[in-house]
N, C-alpha and C positions, 0 to 999 in steps of 0.2 A: 828449868829443866836442863840447862846446859851442863850442870855439874855431873849428872849421871846419864847424859845423853847416849853414852856408849853402851849402856845396858839394854836399850831398846833400839833396834835398827831404825834408821830414818824412814824407811818405807813403811814399817809397821806403825811407827808413831804418826806418820801422816795419814795412813789409812784409818786409824782409830780416831784421830782428830777430825777427819772428814765425817766419820760415822756419828761422832758426838756434836758436830756442828761448830767446831772450834777452828778448823783449818782456814776458813775465810778470813778470820782475824789475823792469822799468821801470814797469809798471802798479802793482806793489806799492809802489814808491817814489813814487807820486803823479805819475808822468810824468817824473821826474828821471832823467837818464842818468848822473848822477854816480857811482853805484855799479856801473856796468857795467865789467867788467875791461878793461884795455888790450888783452888778447888778443881778447876778444869784439868790441871796437871795431875792431880790425884786421881781424877776419874780416868785419865788416859792410862796411868800406871795400873789402876785396878782392873781395867779392861785387858791390858796386856797380861797381867797375872792370870786372869780368867782364861784367856786364850792359851797360855802356857800350860795351865792345869789340864785343860781339855786335851791338849796335845799329848801330855804325859799319860793321861788315862786311856787314850786311844792306842797306845803302843803296847 
């Protein structure tokens, strides 16, 4: 996720990772997202897009 990490704020990424149960792995790895699977990263991005779409719809 480091390549596009600027597209999603760190706070939002952490919040979604906690919701999806991925953040514990990140914490265990000292804050590194390197060992998070591609599938989990994809799920985080999908959730962020869903949140963004809801935000646009509510405006």
